[in-house]
Biopython code that builds the backbone (N, CA, C, O; Angstrom):
import numpy as np
from Bio.PDB.StructureBuilder import StructureBuilder

atoms = [
    (1, "UNK", "N", (99.039, 64.220, 115.008)),
    (1, "UNK", "CA", (100.213, 64.721, 114.326)),
    (1, "UNK", "C", (100.830, 65.850, 115.140)),
    (1, "UNK", "O", (100.128, 66.709, 115.674)),
    (2, "UNK", "N", (102.122, 65.831, 115.221)),
    (2, "UNK", "CA", (102.780, 66.946, 115.884)),
    (2, "UNK", "C", (103.499, 67.803, 114.855)),
    (2, "UNK", "O", (103.733, 67.379, 113.723)),
    (3, "UNK", "N", (103.839, 68.993, 115.261)),
    (3, "UNK", "CA", (104.417, 69.969, 114.346)),
    (3, "UNK", "C", (105.712, 69.481, 113.689)),
    (3, "UNK", "O", (105.844, 69.636, 112.475)),
    (4, "UNK", "N", (106.672, 68.903, 114.413)),
    (4, "UNK", "CA", (107.909, 68.481, 113.742)),
    (4, "UNK", "C", (107.689, 67.464, 112.623)),
    (4, "UNK", "O", (108.458, 67.432, 111.662)),
    (5, "UNK", "N", (106.653, 66.636, 112.732)),
    (5, "UNK", "CA", (106.377, 65.650, 111.689)),
    (5, "UNK", "C", (105.821, 66.323, 110.436)),
    (5, "UNK", "O", (106.112, 65.893, 109.319)),
    (6, "UNK", "N", (105.037, 67.360, 110.613)),
    (6, "UNK", "CA", (104.400, 68.049, 109.497)),
    (6, "UNK", "C", (105.369, 69.025, 108.828)),
    (6, "UNK", "O", (105.408, 69.120, 107.601)),
    (7, "UNK", "N", (106.142, 69.743, 109.626)),
    (7, "UNK", "CA", (107.011, 70.790, 109.105)),
    (7, "UNK", "C", (108.347, 70.206, 108.675)),
    (7, "UNK", "O", (109.347, 70.303, 109.387)),
    (8, "UNK", "N", (108.342, 69.600, 107.500)),
    (8, "UNK", "CA", (109.564, 69.046, 106.931)),
    (8, "UNK", "C", (109.998, 69.941, 105.769)),
    (8, "UNK", "O", (109.211, 70.748, 105.274)),
    (9, "UNK", "N", (111.230, 69.795, 105.345)),
    (9, "UNK", "CA", (111.719, 70.602, 104.229)),
    (9, "UNK", "C", (110.899, 70.372, 102.960)),
    (9, "UNK", "O", (110.539, 71.346, 102.298)),
    (10, "UNK", "N", (110.587, 69.120, 102.592)),
    (10, "UNK", "CA", (109.761, 68.936, 101.386)),
    (10, "UNK", "C", (108.383, 69.588, 101.506)),
    (10, "UNK", "O", (107.887, 70.159, 100.535)),
    (11, "UNK", "N", (107.760, 69.510, 102.682)),
    (11, "UNK", "CA", (106.455, 70.141, 102.873)),
    (11, "UNK", "C", (106.569, 71.659, 102.787)),
    (11, "UNK", "O", (105.719, 72.307, 102.177)),
    (12, "UNK", "N", (107.607, 72.231, 103.389)),
    (12, "UNK", "CA", (107.807, 73.680, 103.345)),
    (12, "UNK", "C", (108.059, 74.144, 101.917)),
    (12, "UNK", "O", (107.521, 75.170, 101.500)),
    (13, "UNK", "N", (108.868, 73.407, 101.161)),
    (13, "UNK", "CA", (109.136, 73.770, 99.772)),
    (13, "UNK", "C", (107.879, 73.627, 98.912)),
    (13, "UNK", "O", (107.640, 74.436, 98.015)),
    (14, "UNK", "N", (107.090, 72.611, 99.184)),
    (14, "UNK", "CA", (105.828, 72.434, 98.462)),
    (14, "UNK", "C", (104.859, 73.569, 98.731)),
    (14, "UNK", "O", (104.213, 74.069, 97.810)),
    (15, "UNK", "N", (104.754, 73.979, 99.987)),
    (15, "UNK", "CA", (103.889, 75.099, 100.337)),
    (15, "UNK", "C", (104.390, 76.386, 99.687)),
    (15, "UNK", "O", (103.598, 77.179, 99.178)),
    (16, "UNK", "N", (105.699, 76.588, 99.706)),
    (16, "UNK", "CA", (106.305, 77.757, 99.057)),
    (16, "UNK", "C", (105.968, 77.785, 97.565)),
    (16, "UNK", "O", (105.626, 78.835, 97.021)),
    (17, "UNK", "N", (106.065, 76.635, 96.911)),
    (17, "UNK", "CA", (105.747, 76.548, 95.482)),
    (17, "UNK", "C", (104.265, 76.834, 95.228)),
    (17, "UNK", "O", (103.924, 77.532, 94.273)),
    (18, "UNK", "N", (103.390, 76.302, 96.075)),
    (18, "UNK", "CA", (101.952, 76.532, 95.904)),
    (18, "UNK", "C", (101.591, 78.000, 96.092)),
    (18, "UNK", "O", (100.791, 78.542, 95.330)),
    (19, "UNK", "N", (102.173, 78.649, 97.098)),
    (19, "UNK", "CA", (101.891, 80.069, 97.343)),
    (19, "UNK", "C", (102.356, 80.897, 96.148)),
    (19, "UNK", "O", (101.657, 81.819, 95.725)),
    (20, "UNK", "N", (103.519, 80.579, 95.605)),
    (20, "UNK", "CA", (104.017, 81.321, 94.452)),
    (20, "UNK", "C", (103.186, 81.061, 93.201)),
    (20, "UNK", "O", (102.939, 81.982, 92.423)),
    (21, "UNK", "N", (102.757, 79.834, 93.002)),
    (21, "UNK", "CA", (101.891, 79.522, 91.867)),
    (21, "UNK", "C", (100.561, 80.260, 91.984)),
    (21, "UNK", "O", (100.073, 80.828, 91.008)),
    (22, "UNK", "N", (99.979, 80.251, 93.178)),
    (22, "UNK", "CA", (98.709, 80.946, 93.420)),
    (22, "UNK", "C", (98.858, 82.448, 93.164)),
    (22, "UNK", "O", (98.004, 83.060, 92.523)),
    (23, "UNK", "N", (99.945, 83.036, 93.667)),
    (23, "UNK", "CA", (100.181, 84.468, 93.479)),
    (23, "UNK", "C", (100.339, 84.788, 91.995)),
    (23, "UNK", "O", (99.773, 85.764, 91.502)),
    (24, "UNK", "N", (101.103, 83.972, 91.294)),
    (24, "UNK", "CA", (101.290, 84.128, 89.853)),
    (24, "UNK", "C", (99.941, 84.091, 89.132)),
    (24, "UNK", "O", (99.667, 84.928, 88.272)),
    (25, "UNK", "N", (99.105, 83.115, 89.488)),
    (25, "UNK", "CA", (97.798, 82.981, 88.843)),
    (25, "UNK", "C", (96.890, 84.163, 89.170)),
    (25, "UNK", "O", (96.108, 84.591, 88.321)),
    (26, "UNK", "N", (96.981, 84.695, 90.387)),
    (26, "UNK", "CA", (96.182, 85.876, 90.736)),
    (26, "UNK", "C", (96.549, 87.077, 89.865)),
    (26, "UNK", "O", (95.668, 87.832, 89.452)),
    (27, "UNK", "N", (97.836, 87.259, 89.584)),
    (27, "UNK", "CA", (98.246, 88.356, 88.703)),
    (27, "UNK", "C", (97.661, 88.159, 87.309)),
    (27, "UNK", "O", (97.186, 89.116, 86.698)),
    (28, "UNK", "N", (97.688, 86.935, 86.802)),
    (28, "UNK", "CA", (97.107, 86.661, 85.492)),
    (28, "UNK", "C", (95.607, 86.879, 85.473)),
    (28, "UNK", "O", (95.069, 87.459, 84.530)),
    (29, "UNK", "N", (94.930, 86.411, 86.521)),
    (29, "UNK", "CA", (93.483, 86.574, 86.628)),
    (29, "UNK", "C", (93.132, 88.057, 86.698)),
    (29, "UNK", "O", (92.193, 88.507, 86.041)),
    (30, "UNK", "N", (93.883, 88.814, 87.492)),
    (30, "UNK", "CA", (93.610, 90.242, 87.622)),
    (30, "UNK", "C", (93.829, 90.960, 86.297)),
    (30, "UNK", "O", (93.078, 91.878, 85.967)),
    (31, "UNK", "N", (94.830, 90.567, 85.540)),
    (31, "UNK", "CA", (95.092, 91.180, 84.223)),
    (31, "UNK", "C", (93.919, 90.914, 83.278)),
    (31, "UNK", "O", (93.469, 91.818, 82.575)),
    (32, "UNK", "N", (93.428, 89.681, 83.264)),
    (32, "UNK", "CA", (92.283, 89.332, 82.419)),
    (32, "UNK", "C", (91.069, 90.170, 82.805)),
    (32, "UNK", "O", (90.364, 90.701, 81.947)),
    (33, "UNK", "N", (90.840, 90.278, 84.108)),
    (33, "UNK", "CA", (89.688, 91.054, 84.592)),
    (33, "UNK", "C", (89.846, 92.533, 84.280)),
    (33, "UNK", "O", (88.867, 93.210, 83.965)),
    (34, "UNK", "N", (91.083, 93.045, 84.366)),
    (34, "UNK", "CA", (91.326, 94.462, 84.068)),
    (34, "UNK", "C", (91.020, 94.758, 82.599)),
    (34, "UNK", "O", (90.410, 95.778, 82.281)),
    (35, "UNK", "N", (91.443, 93.867, 81.713)),
    (35, "UNK", "CA", (91.187, 94.067, 80.289)),
    (35, "UNK", "C", (89.706, 93.971, 79.960)),
    (35, "UNK", "O", (89.229, 94.616, 79.027)),
    (36, "UNK", "N", (88.973, 93.160, 80.732)),
    (36, "UNK", "CA", (87.539, 93.002, 80.505)),
    (36, "UNK", "C", (86.729, 94.111, 81.168)),
    (36, "UNK", "O", (85.537, 94.257, 80.895)),
    (37, "UNK", "N", (87.368, 94.892, 82.037)),
    (37, "UNK", "CA", (86.673, 95.974, 82.729)),
    (37, "UNK", "C", (85.722, 95.490, 83.801)),
    (37, "UNK", "O", (84.729, 96.156, 84.094)),
    (38, "UNK", "N", (86.010, 94.340, 84.392)),
    (38, "UNK", "CA", (85.127, 93.794, 85.419)),
    (38, "UNK", "C", (85.834, 93.731, 86.769)),
    (38, "UNK", "O", (86.921, 94.280, 86.947)),
    (39, "UNK", "N", (85.193, 93.050, 87.711)),
    (39, "UNK", "CA", (85.684, 92.943, 89.088)),
    (39, "UNK", "C", (87.153, 92.541, 89.112)),
    (39, "UNK", "O", (87.585, 91.697, 88.327)),
    (40, "UNK", "N", (87.920, 93.149, 90.018)),
    (40, "UNK", "CA", (89.370, 92.962, 90.070)),
    (40, "UNK", "C", (89.801, 92.372, 91.408)),
    (40, "UNK", "O", (89.080, 92.446, 92.403)),
    (41, "UNK", "N", (90.978, 91.792, 91.404)),
    (41, "UNK", "CA", (91.640, 91.373, 92.637)),
    (41, "UNK", "C", (92.251, 92.636, 93.235)),
    (41, "UNK", "O", (92.918, 93.392, 92.529)),
    (42, "UNK", "N", (92.034, 92.869, 94.513)),
    (42, "UNK", "CA", (92.541, 94.100, 95.116)),
    (42, "UNK", "C", (94.067, 94.082, 95.196)),
    (42, "UNK", "O", (94.695, 93.027, 95.295)),
    (43, "UNK", "N", (94.640, 95.285, 95.150)),
    (43, "UNK", "CA", (96.088, 95.393, 95.299)),
    (43, "UNK", "C", (96.517, 94.863, 96.659)),
    (43, "UNK", "O", (97.591, 94.275, 96.790)),
    (44, "UNK", "N", (95.688, 95.070, 97.661)),
    (44, "UNK", "CA", (95.995, 94.559, 98.993)),
    (44, "UNK", "C", (96.109, 93.042, 99.007)),
    (44, "UNK", "O", (96.988, 92.489, 99.667)),
    (45, "UNK", "N", (95.224, 92.370, 98.282)),
    (45, "UNK", "CA", (95.278, 90.906, 98.220)),
    (45, "UNK", "C", (96.528, 90.440, 97.479)),
    (45, "UNK", "O", (97.185, 89.487, 97.897)),
    (46, "UNK", "N", (96.853, 91.117, 96.374)),
    (46, "UNK", "CA", (98.060, 90.750, 95.627)),
    (46, "UNK", "C", (99.306, 90.932, 96.484)),
    (46, "UNK", "O", (100.188, 90.073, 96.488)),
    (47, "UNK", "N", (99.383, 92.041, 97.206)),
    (47, "UNK", "CA", (100.537, 92.292, 98.072)),
    (47, "UNK", "C", (100.567, 91.343, 99.261)),
    (47, "UNK", "O", (101.642, 90.934, 99.701)),
    (48, "UNK", "N", (99.397, 90.990, 99.785)),
    (48, "UNK", "CA", (99.346, 90.057, 100.916)),
    (48, "UNK", "C", (99.896, 88.693, 100.517)),
    (48, "UNK", "O", (100.657, 88.088, 101.272)),
    (49, "UNK", "N", (99.519, 88.203, 99.332)),
    (49, "UNK", "CA", (100.034, 86.908, 98.875)),
    (49, "UNK", "C", (101.530, 86.971, 98.624)),
    (49, "UNK", "O", (102.245, 86.003, 98.881)),
    (50, "UNK", "N", (102.007, 88.107, 98.123)),
    (50, "UNK", "CA", (103.455, 88.275, 97.953)),
    (50, "UNK", "C", (104.136, 88.244, 99.315)),
    (50, "UNK", "O", (105.168, 87.593, 99.479)),
    (51, "UNK", "N", (103.568, 88.939, 100.286)),
    (51, "UNK", "CA", (104.134, 88.984, 101.632)),
    (51, "UNK", "C", (104.156, 87.605, 102.278)),
    (51, "UNK", "O", (105.080, 87.289, 103.028)),
    (52, "UNK", "N", (103.163, 86.792, 102.000)),
    (52, "UNK", "CA", (103.071, 85.449, 102.577)),
    (52, "UNK", "C", (104.022, 84.450, 101.914)),
    (52, "UNK", "O", (103.984, 83.258, 102.220)),
    (53, "UNK", "N", (104.861, 84.928, 101.021)),
    (53, "UNK", "CA", (105.857, 84.059, 100.408)),
    (53, "UNK", "C", (105.777, 83.986, 98.907)),
    (53, "UNK", "O", (106.573, 83.286, 98.283)),
    (54, "UNK", "N", (104.833, 84.694, 98.305)),
    (54, "UNK", "CA", (104.644, 84.607, 96.867)),
    (54, "UNK", "C", (105.333, 85.690, 96.062)),
    (54, "UNK", "O", (104.883, 86.032, 94.969)),
    (55, "UNK", "N", (106.420, 86.235, 96.591)),
    (55, "UNK", "CA", (107.105, 87.327, 95.894)),
    (55, "UNK", "C", (107.636, 86.890, 94.528)),
    (55, "UNK", "O", (107.546, 87.647, 93.562)),
    (56, "UNK", "N", (108.178, 85.703, 94.440)),
    (56, "UNK", "CA", (108.692, 85.215, 93.158)),
    (56, "UNK", "C", (107.543, 85.093, 92.151)),
    (56, "UNK", "O", (107.684, 85.487, 90.993)),
    (57, "UNK", "N", (106.429, 84.560, 92.587)),
    (57, "UNK", "CA", (105.248, 84.466, 91.719)),
    (57, "UNK", "C", (104.727, 85.834, 91.315)),
    (57, "UNK", "O", (104.261, 86.018, 90.191)),
    (58, "UNK", "N", (104.802, 86.798, 92.233)),
    (58, "UNK", "CA", (104.347, 88.157, 91.930)),
    (58, "UNK", "C", (105.225, 88.788, 90.855)),
    (58, "UNK", "O", (104.719, 89.365, 89.892)),
    (59, "UNK", "N", (106.537, 88.677, 91.022)),
    (59, "UNK", "CA", (107.441, 89.245, 90.011)),
    (59, "UNK", "C", (107.302, 88.528, 88.670)),
    (59, "UNK", "O", (107.351, 89.164, 87.618)),
    (60, "UNK", "N", (107.129, 87.220, 88.704)),
    (60, "UNK", "CA", (106.953, 86.467, 87.460)),
    (60, "UNK", "C", (105.639, 86.858, 86.779)),
    (60, "UNK", "O", (105.597, 87.019, 85.560)),
    (61, "UNK", "N", (104.576, 87.010, 87.556)),
    (61, "UNK", "CA", (103.288, 87.423, 87.009)),
    (61, "UNK", "C", (103.333, 88.822, 86.421)),
    (61, "UNK", "O", (102.764, 89.081, 85.360)),
    (62, "UNK", "N", (104.012, 89.721, 87.117)),
    (62, "UNK", "CA", (104.160, 91.088, 86.592)),
    (62, "UNK", "C", (104.888, 91.070, 85.256)),
    (62, "UNK", "O", (104.496, 91.764, 84.318)),
    (63, "UNK", "N", (105.952, 90.271, 85.172)),
    (63, "UNK", "CA", (106.756, 90.236, 83.951)),
    (63, "UNK", "C", (106.007, 89.564, 82.799)),
    (63, "UNK", "O", (105.970, 90.096, 81.690)),
    (64, "UNK", "N", (105.418, 88.409, 83.057)),
    (64, "UNK", "CA", (104.766, 87.660, 81.982)),
    (64, "UNK", "C", (103.499, 88.348, 81.491)),
    (64, "UNK", "O", (103.262, 88.439, 80.286)),
    (65, "UNK", "N", (102.682, 88.833, 82.432)),
    (65, "UNK", "CA", (101.401, 89.436, 82.061)),
    (65, "UNK", "C", (101.509, 90.949, 81.829)),
    (65, "UNK", "O", (100.533, 91.588, 81.437)),
    (66, "UNK", "N", (102.674, 91.510, 82.068)),
    (66, "UNK", "CA", (102.894, 92.959, 81.989)),
    (66, "UNK", "C", (101.791, 93.692, 82.735)),
    (66, "UNK", "O", (101.065, 94.519, 82.182)),
    (67, "UNK", "N", (101.697, 93.356, 84.005)),
    (67, "UNK", "CA", (100.608, 93.853, 84.843)),
    (67, "UNK", "C", (101.171, 94.485, 86.105)),
    (67, "UNK", "O", (101.992, 93.878, 86.792)),
    (68, "UNK", "N", (100.744, 95.676, 86.407)),
    (68, "UNK", "CA", (101.140, 96.422, 87.604)),
    (68, "UNK", "C", (102.638, 96.724, 87.619)),
    (68, "UNK", "O", (103.250, 96.783, 88.685)),
    (69, "UNK", "N", (103.219, 96.911, 86.458)),
    (69, "UNK", "CA", (104.660, 97.151, 86.400)),
    (69, "UNK", "C", (105.026, 98.600, 86.694)),
    (69, "UNK", "O", (106.128, 98.867, 87.173)),
    (70, "UNK", "N", (104.127, 99.540, 86.417)),
    (70, "UNK", "CA", (104.423, 100.952, 86.657)),
    (70, "UNK", "C", (103.538, 101.560, 87.732)),
    (70, "UNK", "O", (103.670, 102.743, 88.044)),
    (71, "UNK", "N", (102.658, 100.785, 88.289)),
    (71, "UNK", "CA", (101.684, 101.278, 89.265)),
    (71, "UNK", "C", (102.382, 101.604, 90.582)),
    (71, "UNK", "O", (103.027, 100.745, 91.184)),
    (72, "UNK", "N", (102.245, 102.852, 91.020)),
    (72, "UNK", "CA", (102.783, 103.270, 92.317)),
    (72, "UNK", "C", (101.615, 103.578, 93.240)),
    (72, "UNK", "O", (100.622, 104.116, 92.752)),
    (73, "UNK", "N", (101.651, 103.290, 94.490)),
    (73, "UNK", "CA", (102.780, 102.784, 95.258)),
    (73, "UNK", "C", (102.895, 101.257, 95.277)),
    (73, "UNK", "O", (103.701, 100.707, 96.028)),
    (74, "UNK", "N", (102.099, 100.575, 94.462)),
    (74, "UNK", "CA", (102.126, 99.110, 94.440)),
    (74, "UNK", "C", (103.542, 98.570, 94.225)),
    (74, "UNK", "O", (103.993, 97.692, 94.962)),
    (75, "UNK", "N", (104.231, 99.092, 93.224)),
    (75, "UNK", "CA", (105.583, 98.601, 92.917)),
    (75, "UNK", "C", (106.530, 98.797, 94.094)),
    (75, "UNK", "O", (107.327, 97.915, 94.413)),
    (76, "UNK", "N", (106.438, 99.949, 94.732)),
    (76, "UNK", "CA", (107.296, 100.214, 95.893)),
    (76, "UNK", "C", (107.015, 99.236, 97.027)),
    (76, "UNK", "O", (107.940, 98.744, 97.674)),
    (77, "UNK", "N", (105.740, 98.957, 97.265)),
    (77, "UNK", "CA", (105.388, 98.015, 98.329)),
    (77, "UNK", "C", (105.890, 96.603, 98.008)),
    (77, "UNK", "O", (106.354, 95.890, 98.898)),
    (78, "UNK", "N", (105.797, 96.209, 96.753)),
    (78, "UNK", "CA", (106.290, 94.886, 96.363)),
    (78, "UNK", "C", (107.809, 94.811, 96.521)),
    (78, "UNK", "O", (108.331, 93.806, 97.004)),
    (79, "UNK", "N", (108.514, 95.860, 96.121)),
    (79, "UNK", "CA", (109.972, 95.883, 96.290)),
    (79, "UNK", "C", (110.358, 95.841, 97.766)),
    (79, "UNK", "O", (111.305, 95.151, 98.143)),
    (80, "UNK", "N", (109.631, 96.573, 98.595)),
    (80, "UNK", "CA", (109.900, 96.572, 100.040)),
    (80, "UNK", "C", (109.674, 95.186, 100.628)),
    (80, "UNK", "O", (110.438, 94.737, 101.483)),
    (81, "UNK", "N", (108.632, 94.514, 100.173)),
    (81, "UNK", "CA", (108.358, 93.154, 100.633)),
    (81, "UNK", "C", (109.500, 92.223, 100.252)),
    (81, "UNK", "O", (109.939, 91.412, 101.067)),
    (82, "UNK", "N", (109.979, 92.335, 99.024)),
    (82, "UNK", "CA", (111.084, 91.481, 98.564)),
    (82, "UNK", "C", (112.346, 91.736, 99.380)),
    (82, "UNK", "O", (113.051, 90.794, 99.742)),
    (83, "UNK", "N", (112.634, 92.993, 99.671)),
    (83, "UNK", "CA", (113.815, 93.325, 100.479)),
    (83, "UNK", "C", (113.670, 92.763, 101.885)),
    (83, "UNK", "O", (114.613, 92.181, 102.423)),
    (84, "UNK", "N", (112.496, 92.933, 102.483)),
    (84, "UNK", "CA", (112.245, 92.396, 103.830)),
    (84, "UNK", "C", (112.423, 90.879, 103.853)),
    (84, "UNK", "O", (113.028, 90.338, 104.778)),
    (85, "UNK", "N", (111.900, 90.195, 102.843)),
    (85, "UNK", "CA", (112.037, 88.746, 102.783)),
    (85, "UNK", "C", (113.489, 88.338, 102.559)),
    (85, "UNK", "O", (113.933, 87.321, 103.091)),
    (86, "UNK", "N", (114.228, 89.115, 101.782)),
    (86, "UNK", "CA", (115.651, 88.839, 101.592)),
    (86, "UNK", "C", (116.412, 88.924, 102.903)),
    (86, "UNK", "O", (117.251, 88.072, 103.197)),
    (87, "UNK", "N", (116.120, 89.956, 103.696)),
    (87, "UNK", "CA", (116.748, 90.078, 105.015)),
    (87, "UNK", "C", (116.363, 88.911, 105.916)),
    (87, "UNK", "O", (117.205, 88.374, 106.637)),
    (88, "UNK", "N", (115.096, 88.519, 105.876)),
    (88, "UNK", "CA", (114.634, 87.406, 106.711)),
    (88, "UNK", "C", (115.340, 86.108, 106.339)),
    (88, "UNK", "O", (115.750, 85.347, 107.215)),
    (89, "UNK", "N", (115.479, 85.859, 105.051)),
    (89, "UNK", "CA", (116.170, 84.644, 104.586)),
    (89, "UNK", "C", (117.633, 84.687, 105.020)),
    (89, "UNK", "O", (118.180, 83.672, 105.450)),
    (90, "UNK", "N", (118.268, 85.854, 104.912)),
    (90, "UNK", "CA", (119.665, 85.990, 105.317)),
    (90, "UNK", "C", (119.821, 85.756, 106.823)),
    (90, "UNK", "O", (120.764, 85.096, 107.258)),
    (91, "UNK", "N", (118.897, 86.297, 107.613)),
    (91, "UNK", "CA", (118.966, 86.101, 109.064)),
    (91, "UNK", "C", (118.776, 84.632, 109.438)),
    (91, "UNK", "O", (119.532, 84.087, 110.242)),
    (92, "UNK", "N", (117.780, 84.009, 108.860)),
    (92, "UNK", "CA", (117.521, 82.594, 109.166)),
    (92, "UNK", "C", (118.677, 81.741, 108.683)),
    (92, "UNK", "O", (119.100, 80.818, 109.379)),
    (93, "UNK", "N", (119.197, 82.039, 107.489)),
    (93, "UNK", "CA", (120.335, 81.279, 106.973)),
    (93, "UNK", "C", (121.551, 81.437, 107.854)),
    (93, "UNK", "O", (122.240, 80.456, 108.132)),
    (94, "UNK", "N", (121.836, 82.652, 108.302)),
    (94, "UNK", "CA", (122.953, 82.879, 109.216)),
    (94, "UNK", "C", (122.766, 82.180, 110.536)),
    (94, "UNK", "O", (123.714, 81.624, 111.091)),
    (95, "UNK", "N", (121.539, 82.203, 111.047)),
    (95, "UNK", "CA", (121.240, 81.526, 112.321)),
    (95, "UNK", "C", (121.421, 80.020, 112.186)),
    (95, "UNK", "O", (121.926, 79.366, 113.099)),
    (96, "UNK", "N", (121.010, 79.474, 111.051)),
    (96, "UNK", "CA", (121.158, 78.028, 110.844)),
    (96, "UNK", "C", (122.627, 77.643, 110.666)),
    (96, "UNK", "O", (123.046, 76.587, 111.140)),
    (97, "UNK", "N", (123.401, 78.470, 109.999)),
    (97, "UNK", "CA", (124.828, 78.193, 109.817)),
    (97, "UNK", "C", (125.607, 78.332, 111.123)),
    (97, "UNK", "O", (126.604, 77.644, 111.341)),
    (98, "UNK", "N", (125.137, 79.228, 111.984)),
    (98, "UNK", "CA", (125.833, 79.452, 113.248)),
    (98, "UNK", "C", (125.645, 78.288, 114.224)),
    (98, "UNK", "O", (126.424, 78.124, 115.162)),
    (99, "UNK", "N", (124.643, 77.512, 114.002)),
    (99, "UNK", "CA", (124.536, 76.362, 114.879)),
    (99, "UNK", "C", (123.170, 76.101, 115.324)),
    (99, "UNK", "O", (122.936, 75.153, 116.074)),
]
sb = StructureBuilder()
sb.init_structure("model")
sb.init_model(0)
sb.init_chain("A")
sb.init_seg("    ")
for serial, (resi, resn, name, xyz) in enumerate(atoms, 1):
    if name == "N":
        sb.init_residue(resn, " ", resi, " ")
    sb.init_atom(name, np.array(xyz, "f"), 0.0, 1.0, " ", f" {name:<3s}", serial, name[0])
structure = sb.get_structure()
């Protein structure tokens, strides 16, 4: 298999959906563990999954589970990640439109 055959739009969108679903589930799992007072998912792991493309899942998990909504500097790092990804999408979109 070569890279162009594997890296198709449907595959990329599927991977994006899986990363966001996984990130969303990690927020839910961490909330359950926090309420139980047991082992937790590290903030670094939650932010890493958001950085890897799971920002939508992270924001959805925060909203639905009401988890890590006021925690600083976690919230700032998540917002910075979202802004960075927004710039990246804009740059790639502009590059693709330019030719």
